[in-house]
C-alpha positions in Angstrom: 0.0 0.0 0.0 3.0 2.3 0.6 3.8 2.2 -3.1 0.2 3.2 -4.0 0.4 6.2 -1.6 3.8 7.2 -3.1 2.6 6.8 -6.7 -0.6 8.8 -6.0 1.4 11.5 -4.2 3.9 11.7 -7.1 1.2 12.0 -9.7 -0.6 14.8 -7.7 2.7 16.5 -7.1 3.7 16.6 -10.7 0.3 18.1 -11.8 0.1 20.6 -9.0 3.6 21.9 -9.5 3.0 22.4 -13.2 -0.2 24.2 -12.5 1.5 26.5 -10.0 4.3 27.4 -12.3 2.0 28.1 -15.2 -0.2 30.4 -13.1 2.7 32.4 -11.7 3.6 33.4 -15.2 0.2 34.9 -15.8 -0.7 38.5 -15.4 -4.4 39.4 -15.8 -4.1 43.2 -16.0 -4.9 46.3 -14.1 -8.7 46.1 -14.0 -10.0 45.8 -10.4 -12.1 42.7 -11.1 -9.3 41.0 -13.0 -6.8 42.0 -10.2 -9.1 40.5 -7.5 -9.6 37.4 -9.6 -5.8 37.0 -10.1 -5.3 37.5 -6.3 -7.9 34.8 -5.6 -6.3 32.4 -8.1 -2.9 33.1 -6.6 -4.3 32.2 -3.2 -5.8 29.0 -4.8 -2.4 28.0 -6.3 -0.6 28.9 -3.0 -3.0 26.7 -1.1 -2.6 23.9 -3.6 1.1 24.2 -3.4 0.9 23.9 0.4 -1.2 20.7 0.0 1.5 19.5 -2.5 4.3 20.2 0.0 2.4 18.3 2.7 1.8 15.3 0.4 5.5 15.3 -0.5 6.4 15.3 3.2 4.4 12.1 3.9 6.6 9.2 4.8 5.0 6.3 2.9 6.2 3.9 5.5 4.4 5.8 8.3 1.4 3.9 9.7 -0.8 6.9 9.1 0.4 7.6 5.5 -2.9 6.8 4.0 -4.8 9.0 6.5 -2.4 11.9 5.8 -2.8 11.5 2.1 -6.6 11.4 2.3 -6.5 14.5 4.6 -4.5 16.4 2.0 -6.8 15.2 -0.8 -9.8 16.5 1.3 -8.1 19.9 1.6 -7.3 19.9 -2.1 -10.9 19.2 -3.0 -12.0 22.1 -0.7 -9.6 24.4 -2.5 -11.0 23.4 -5.9 -14.5 23.9 -4.7 -13.6 27.4 -3.4 -12.0 28.2 -6.8 -15.1 27.1 -8.6 -17.2 29.5 -6.5 -15.0 32.5 -7.4 -16.6 35.3 -9.4 -15.1 34.9 -12.9 -14.5 38.2 -14.8 -16.4 38.5 -18.0 -13.2 38.4 -20.0 -12.8 34.8 -18.8 -16.4 33.6 -18.8 -15.4 30.2 -20.3 -13.5 29.5 -17.1 -16.7 29.4 -15.1 -18.1 26.1 -16.4 -14.6 24.5 -16.5 -14.1 25.4 -12.8 -17.5 23.8 -12.0 -16.5 20.6 -13.9 -13.1 20.5 -12.2 -14.9 20.7 -8.8 -17.4 18.0 -9.7 -14.6 15.7 -10.9 -12.4 16.4 -7.9 -15.3 15.6 -5.5 -15.8 12.3 -7.2 -12.0 11.6 -7.2 -11.7 12.3 -3.5 -14.8 10.3 -2.6 -13.4 7.3 -4.6 -9.9 7.6 -3.0 -11.6 7.4 0.4 -13.5 4.4 -0.8 -10.3 2.8 -2.2 -8.2 3.3 0.9 -10.7 3.2 3.8 -12.3 -0.2 3.2 -11.2 -3.4 4.9 -9.0 -4.1 1.9 -7.6 -1.8 -0.7 -10.1 -1.4 -3.6 -8.1 -1.2 -6.8 -11.2 -0.5 -9.0 -12.1 2.5 -6.8 -8.5 3.8 -6.9 -8.5 3.5 -10.7 -11.8 5.4 -11.0 -10.5 8.0 -8.6 -7.4 8.5 -10.8 -9.6 9.0 -13.8 -11.8 11.6 -12.1 -8.6 13.2 -10.7 -7.1 13.4 -14.2 -10.3 14.9 -15.6 -10.3 17.6 -12.8 -6.7 18.4 -13.5 -7.3 18.6 -17.3 -10.0 21.2 -16.7 -7.7 23.1 -14.4 -5.0 23.0 -17.1 -7.6 24.4 -19.6 -8.4 27.2 -17.1 -4.7 28.1 -17.0 -4.5 28.1 -20.8 -7.5 30.4 -21.0 -6.0 32.7 -18.4 -2.9 32.8 -20.5 -5.0 33.9 -23.5 -4.6 30.5 -25.2 -7.4 28.4 -26.7 -7.2 24.8 -25.4 -6.7 22.2 -28.2 -6.7 18.5 -28.2 -8.7 15.4 -29.0 -12.4 16.0 -28.3 -11.9 19.7 -27.8 -13.9 22.2 -29.9 -14.0 25.9 -29.3 -16.7 28.2 -30.6 -16.2 32.0 -30.1 -19.2 34.3 -30.2 -17.6 37.6 -29.3 -14.0 38.7 -28.7 -11.2 36.4 -27.7 -12.3 33.8 -25.1 -14.9 35.9 -23.2 -17.8 34.7 -25.2 -16.5 31.3 -26.2 -17.7 27.8 -25.5 -15.6 24.7 -25.1 -17.1 21.6 -26.6 -20.1 23.5 -27.9 -22.1 21.6 -30.5 -23.9 23.2 -33.4 -27.2 22.2 -31.9 -26.6 24.1 -28.7 -28.0 27.7 -29.0 -25.6 30.6 -28.1 -26.6 33.1 -25.5 -27.5 35.6 -28.2 -29.7 33.0 -30.0 -31.5 32.2 -26.7 -32.1 35.9 -26.1 -33.4 36.4 -29.7 -35.8 33.4 -29.4 -37.1 34.7 -26.1 -38.1 38.0 -27.6 
């Protein structure tokens, strides 16, 4: 079980470190709302880094290593939930739904990690499902970072439709059948 804790911790560490480095390179601008959002996101990444440092400090041979890991995962999930509740500036409106999706996936991941480690025996299926949800949450956070950098996420299964301006009115994975906000407003009139 020590190897599983160590592998989970390494995977989390790698992703969190990358996210922190990418965010620290970002500058949102001088607008008050953007500045407040940037400060909140900096707080988020600082807290995530603290969780990361704590997970790295866990001695995998310690009797309570699993408990410590789960505690840090709980804190991490709380941080992602907090981030998802932040007021997103209009310039980054696409971030809002991604943050909600990251939160939903992280909640599932943490619940499944608890299920995997807290049973009478380690549950590999739950751990595998937890990793998948965790990867989904982190992918969405990576998309958020890209958007905050002014980049449009690309990859398999990713589509981006822009209604107005760069990023502010866009939709990730929007299908042609889904009406835009403007089309919804026009049909309501």
